[in-house]
N, C-alpha and C positions, 0 to 999 in steps of 0.2 A: 563739577558735573552739571550738565544742563538740567534746569528745573522742569523742563516739559517732557522728560522721559517718564514712561510708565514704570513705576518702581516695583510693581508686582511681578514684572518680568524677571526681576533679579532676586526673587525670594525662592528659597528652597521649598518645594512642595511638601505637604504633610503625608505621612504614611496612612493608608487606610487601616481601619480597625481589623479588617479581614486579612491583613498582610501575613503571608507565610514565610518564616525565616528560610533562607536558602544559603546555607554556610558554604557549600561547594562553589557557588558563584561569587560570593564575597571573597573567598580565598583567591579565586582567579583574578578578580579585580585588584586585590591587594598585591598579587604577584606581578601585575603589569604596570604598576605606577612608575617604575624606573624607566619605562619606555616613553616614547613621545606621545603616542595616541592609544586610547582605548575606544574601539568602535563597537557599539551595541546596535546591531541592525537586524530587524525583524518586522514582520507585518503588524498591523494594528492589533492592540489588545494582548500582546505577549509580555507585558509588564516590564518594559524597558525603563521607563521613568521611575517606577516603583523600586526596581532593583538598585538603581543609582542612589536614590533617596535613602534606602535602607543601608546601603554601603557607607554613605556619608554619616548617617546617624550612629551607626555602630562604631565607626572610627572616632566620632566625636565623644561618645561615651567612654571608649577605651582611653582617649587622651585625658579626659577629666579624671579617670581613675589613676592614670600615671602621674598627673599633677599632684593629686592628693598624696601619692606615695613618694613624691619628690624624686621621680626616676626619669624625668624627661631628658632626652639627649639634646644638648645644645649645638653640637657640631653637625654639619650638613654632609650627608652622603646620599646619592640618588637611591641606593639600594635600601636605605632605611627610611624612606618616605612615609611619613605619618600624618594623617589628616586630623585637624581639630577645627572648631568653629571659625577661627580666623584664617584658615588655610584653604578654604573652598569658595570659589566664585561660581555663580549660577546664572545662566541666561536662557530664558524660555523664548524661542524664536516664533515668529509668525510671518505671513506672506509678505507684509510690508518691509520686512528686514532684507528682502532680496536687493534693495537699493544699497549700493556699496557704502556711501557715506553714512547712511542710517545704520547699517550692520556694524561698521567700525566704531560708530559712536556708542552703540549699546555694548559692543564688545569691551570697549575701554571702560564703560560705566560698570560692567560686571567686574573687571579687574580692580576697580577702585573700591569695591566692597571688601577686597582683601587688603589693598594698600591705598588709601585715599589720594596720595599724591601721584600714583602711578598713571602714566599716560597723559599728563597735562600738556606736554609739548606736542604730542601727537594730536591731541584734540585742538590745540591752537592752530596747527597746520591745516586740519580739516576745515576750520572756521574761516580761513582766508577766502577772499573773493575769488581768487584763482588758486586753488590748492596745488601744491607740488605733486609730482608723480606719486602714485600709490606706494611704490617701493620705497621712496624716501620716507614716507610717513611710517611705513611698517618697520623700516630700519631704526627710526628713532624710537618706536615703541619697543622693539626687541632689545635695544640698548638699555632702555629703562628697566625692562624686566630682568635683564642680566645683572643689574646692579642690586637687585633685591637679595638680601642674605638668606631668606627662608624659602623653602620649597612650597608649592601650592598647586592646586588643580583648578581648571575652569571647565565647567560642564556646559555644552551647547545642546540644549534639549529640543527635539523635533526638527533636526536639521533638514528633513525631507521637504520642508516648506520653502526652502531656498532654491530658486530656479534660475539664478543669474550667474553666468560664467565669471564676471569680474569678482564676485564674492569667493567663488571656488579658487580662482587664481590667487586672491589675496591670502586665503587660508592655506593654500599649498606653499606659498612663500614663507608664511609663519612657521609651518611645520618643518620645512627644510632647515630653517635657521633657529628653531626653538631652543632657548637656553635650558640647561639641565634642571633649573629650578622649577620649571613649569611642566605640568602634565595636562593634556587635553583629552576630554571625554566627550564623545559625540553619540547621541541616541538619534536613531533615524528609522524610518520605515523603508528607505531605499539607500543602496550604497551611494555615497557622495562621489562626485567626479574629482576625487583626490588620488594622488599617486600611491594607491594601496599596495599594488604589487611590489613597487620599490621599497615601501616601508616593511613589507613582509620579508623581502630578501635581506634587509638590513637588521631584522629582528627588532624593529622599532614600533610594532603595533600588537596590541592584544585584541582579539576579536571574540565577541559573544553574539551568537546568532540564534535563529528560531529553535534549532534542535537543542541548543543549550538551555533555552528559556522554557521549553515545554515542561509542564508539571509531570512529575513521576506519579505513580499510583499512590505512593506514600504521601506525597504532597497534596494530591487530590483529596485523600482521606482527611488530612488536617484542615484543608480549605473548606470542605463541605460539612464534615461531621463536627469539627471543633469550632471553626469560626462561624458557620452558619447553623449549626446544631440540627442537621437533618437526619442524623442517625441512619445513614443508608448501609445496607449490607454490603459485604465485600464484592459480590457479583455485580451489584449495581454501580459500585464505584469503578470497577474494572470496565464495565460497558461505557460509562461516561468518559473515562480516561481515553479509551480507544476511540470513541466517536468524536471526541473534540480534538484528539491527537495532542492532548496536553495544553491546548490553547486556553490561556487563563481567562480571557474575556468570555470565551464560550462557556467555561465552567461557571463564571460569575452570572452570566445570563440564564444558564440552566438553573442555578440556585434561585434566582428570582422567580422563575416559573414554579419550581418545586415547592417554594415557601407558600405558594397559593393553593397547593393541592393537599388533600388528606394523605395520611401515611399509606393508606391502602391503594391509593391512586398513583402513587409516585413510581412504582415499578413499571407499570405499563407506559407511563410517560417516558421513562428512561429508555425502554425498548424502542419506542417510536421516535425518539428524539432526533431531530434533523434540522437542516437549515431553514425549514419552514416555521419553526418556532418564532412567535411574534417578536420576542426580544432579539433573537439572533438575526432575524430578517431585517429589523429596523437598523441594527448595528452595522451589519455588512453592507446594507444599501447606502447608508449615510457616510460610513467611514471608508468604504472600499469602492464599491461599484460606481457610485455617483461621482466619485473623484476622478474617474477615468474619462478619456476622450471618447467621443461617439464611435470612432473606428475601433478603439480598444474594447468598448462594451460590446460591439458587434462581434469581434473575435472571441471574447470571453464566452458569450452566450452560444455561439455556434460550435465551439470546441468543448463545451461543458459536458456533452453527451459521451465524450471519449474517456475511457478508463486510463489511457496513457496518451501522451502527446509527443510527437516529433515533427520536425519541419515538413517532411514529405506528407505525412498523414494530414496535418493541418492544412497544407496547400490543397490536398485533394477535397477536403470537406468544405473549405471556404472559397475555393476558386482563386485565391491570391497566389502570387509567385512564391516558390519555395524559399528563395533568398530572403524575402520579406518576412516569412514565417520564422525563419531562424533568428533574425533580428528581434522580432516580436517576443519570442520565447526568452531569449537571453536578457532583453530589457525587463520583461516582467519579473524574471528571476532576480535581477539586480535590484529592482524596486520593491521586492518582497510582497508581490501581489498574490499571496497564498499559492504560489507555484512551488512544487517540491521536486527537486531533481531525483531521478531513479538510477542514474549511473554517474560514474566519475568524469565522464567526458562531456557532461552537460548537453546530451543529445535527446534524452528521453525524460519526460516530466509527468506529473499528475497534479490535479488540484487538491487542496485541502478538502476533506470530506464535507464539512459543513458549508464551505464556499461553493463547492460543486452542487450541493443540494439546492442552494439558493439559485445558482445560475440555471440549473435544469428546470426548476419549478417555473422560473420566469419565462424560459424559452417555450416550454410546452403549453403554458397557459396563454402567453401573448402571441406566439408565433408557431402554432402547431404544424403548419405546412412546412416551415423551415426545419423543424425538428425531424419530420419525415425525410426530407431531402438529405439532411446531415447523416441520418442513420443509413440511408441507402448508399450514399457516397462512401461512408465508412466501410460498409459491408463489401462493396466493390474493391476498396483498397486492400482490406484484409485478405479477401479471397485471392487477389493478385499476388499477395506476398505469402501465400500458403499459411495464413493464420486463420484456418477454417473455423475454429471454435468462436473467435471473435466475429468473423464474417457471419456465421449463423446467428449469433446473438443480435447483431445489428440488422440483419435482414428481417428477423421476426419483429424487432421493434419498429422497423419501417413499414410493417404491414404487408410484407411480401413473402407469404408462406411458401409459394411455389419456388422461389429462389432458395429458401431455407431447406426445402425438401431435396432439391437438386444437390445442394451442397452436402447435406446429410447422406444422401445415397451414394455419393462419390467419395466421401471423406474417409481417408485412412484413420482419422482420429477416433472413429467409432470403435476401432480395435483397442484403443487405449483409454477411451473415456469411461468413467464410472457409470454403473447402471443409472444412478440418480441423475447424472448429467444428461444421458441419452433420453431418459423418460421425461426429464424437464423440457428438453427441446421438443420432443414428439408430442408432448401434451398440449403445446401451443399451436400445433398444426391441425387444421380441419381434417375430419375423418376422410373426406373425399380426396384430399391432397395425399394423405398417407397411402390410401388404397391405390392411388394412380402410380405409385412407386413400389412395385412388387418386392424388390430387394430391401427397401426401407421397412415395408410392413413385416417382412420376414425377420429383420433385425429387431424390430419392436417386440415381436413374439418371443424371441430368444431372451431378450432383456427382462420381459415380464415373467418368463418362466424361471430365469435365474434369481429373480427377486421374490419368487414364491407367490405370485399373483395368478394362481391357477384358474380361478373363475374367469378372470379377464382374458386369459389365454383361450379358454374354451369359447367365450363369446366372440372373440376376434377370428378364431378358426372357422366358425360358422359363416361369418361374412366373407372371409377370404376364399373359403371352399367354393363359393358360387363363382368367383372370378377365375379360380383354378381349373374350371371344367375345360376351358379352351386352351389351357397352358400346361402341358404334361410336366415340364420341368418345375413349375410353381407347385403342381399337385404333389410331386415327389418331395419337394422341400417341406411342404406341409405335413406329409406323412412322417418325415424324420422328427418334426416337432411333436406330432401326435404320439409317436413312440416314446419320446422323452416325457411327455405329459402323463402317459399311462404309467410309466415307471415311477414318477413322483407321486402319483395317486395310489401306488402299490397294487395296481391292476395288472397282474402278470399275464392273465389270459388275453386281455386286450393288447398288451405290449407284444405278445407272441404273435397274435393275429395280424397286427399292423406291420410288424417286421417281416413276416412271411409275405404279406401283400406287397410290400415294397421290393423285396428280393425277386418276386415273380415278375415285376415290371422292368427289372434291370438286366442288361445283357451279361452273358457268361462267355468268355472271361470279361471282366469289367474294362471299360475304356478309361482313359485318364479323367474324363469329365464325369463319369458315373462312379468312379472308385470311392470318393468321399461318402456318397450315399450308401453304397454297398457296405462300407466299413461301419457306417452308423447303424445300418440294419442288423449286421452281425453282432455288433456290440449290444444292440438292443435285445436281440435274441438271447445272447449269453446272460445278460443281467436278468432278463425275464425268467429264463429257465432256472437260474439260481434262486430267484425270489420264490419261484413255484416249488422249489425242492427237487427239480429234475437235474441233479448235479452232474450226471454223466453227459447229458445233452449240453449243459452249460460248459463243461470242460471241452467238448468238441468245438463249440462256438468260440470260446476264448482262444483256442489254438488257431482257428481260422482267422480270427481278428488280428492275432500276432502276425500271421502270414500276410494278410492284406496291409497291415501297417508297415511291414518291411517293404512291400511292393510300392507303397505310397511314399516311402522314404521318411517316415515319421518315427524316430526312435522313442519319442515320448509315448506314443500310443502303443508301440511294441512293449514298453515297460508296463503300461497300464493293463494290457492284455495278459502279460505274464503274472502281474499281481492278482488279476482276477482269477487266473487259473490256480495260483497258489492258495487263494482263499477258498476255492472250491476244494482243493486237496486237504486243507485244514479241516473243513467242515465234514470231510469224509474220514477224518482221523489219520490221514497219510502225511504226518509231519515230516517223515524221513524224505519225502519227495519235495515238500514245500520249503523246507529250511534252506537247502542249497540255493534255490531260486531267490529267496528273500535275502540271504547273505550277499549274493552277487549284486542285487539291486541297492542294498544299503551301502555297499562299498563305493558307489558312484554318486554320492550325495551332493558333491560340489556342483555337478552339472544338472542334476535332477533332484533338487531338494525335496520337493513335495512327494515324489514317488519313494525316495529314500526314507523319508520320515515315516511313511505308512509301513514300509518294509521293516523298519526298526521297531515300530509299535507292535507289529505282528510277532517279530522275533522275541520280544520281551514276554510273550505269552507261551513260547514253546517250551516243551519239556527238555531237560538236559540231554544234549545229543553231541556227538563228535562234530567239531567245527570243520567242515569240508566245503570248499568252494570249487565246483567244477570249472574246467577251462572254458566250456561253452555251455550256454543255456539251451 
């Protein structure tokens, strides 16, 4: 073996004191040793080297115990592959090893730590002034390996630093013809250009990837509370596990920060923990972002503002061709640049949370104008693809509240969004912009009313009332809201007065456009009369509400009017009239569960009566 080789490249790394045992992964590694290749591929900081080191050390200890018990098997069978100190070769790669002759020299040097005589002929061929073809050298090496009676493994650590096709071609040839005595283990941040698909099809490869290496909540607890003695509560452990997505380096860097804080300050740090933490920032910058080409860094920064990525969207926000974006996404995934697929077709992705935090921070700090452009382009793309919720979010981030208001005013999503979502969007719009969109302002009032913010409703009604003077339709919409507000405030007199005022403005019979307001006014009167104890008047209005609901083609409101009438009858002590109505409504619960549930609740209070369900209500 040549004396000018760096011997430390051939040493097995030591385990960190903070190492967390991972028996399920050790079992997976043990279960794959009868195959040709074990590939451990994941981004920086996921514990690839540590896992292999732990695997080897555990098998070494097990072998020592077996030797003490004199139970070591002497016969060779691939399925009974057992590692001990003399059966493992290790090679830590660096960028200079991309030169083929150097790679093969170190490759053989690593093998010679297992068997000193192994590879001498191949080394001699490499040393010739004019070496023979690479395949001839590799065939000689493979024949020497095949002559070894014992099985062994060779670990190639950090293979991602190799960027030379000749090395990949040589390694492919070795894998294709690898004798059963030898098992190859590769750790890498990027999938190597090897025939992985063919190896998968033949069942000749074991793969461990980022999703396998992510720390579970239990492993996070061991790592932070036992190894680093931080004594964090379960809620904080869960937050850190979710925020780091089980990224081991992220948890290690978080631990460094937490150790410098008092126990009382740690909870807030964990809540705020993001990619801007100085240790996280330094690591991701040096180990990931700065290792990318200028074009890739530009792509990563411009697309970091997106919660999801696909080729079309990336093309829209960057201005690059779609085909180039598809290649870029697939390449970043293969190279494990903290890109996580969101579907099985490898079409939609997202960035790891902490990596996205870093990218967004750098983009908004260094290129704020670019961030605005990206948000606006994303908003336009999402709007064109009927993704109005995302379109609104990006238009607000782009500082374009007018576009956000237009999207909100026309968006069908308002009928399905939660009150908190709607109020969150609207709270980011200037008052003048909301006021310029009457229907949007009306929707805001309804959401405030439904969420119980009655004082806010009153204040906004005063402002909108001035605008409604010249708009009769808007004035009537506001009257409907005022009726509901009065009912919420238990002000029956005002609710009655407002309902009568609205009915006086509406034509009789109602037109299709005025029918919803007429129905609202009648329901308002019915509820207000009932609240005031005017039960006979309430009964009349509930019956009218049922008639108008039939006219409007709304079976739900028909049932609600009938329920209101039944409640009036109950309050009058007329259970014999109310019970048949309630029985009928409760029997159609599959289609109208809310109304049926109320009917059943009322029936539970009824005195014992014959069960009769009339044919018609």
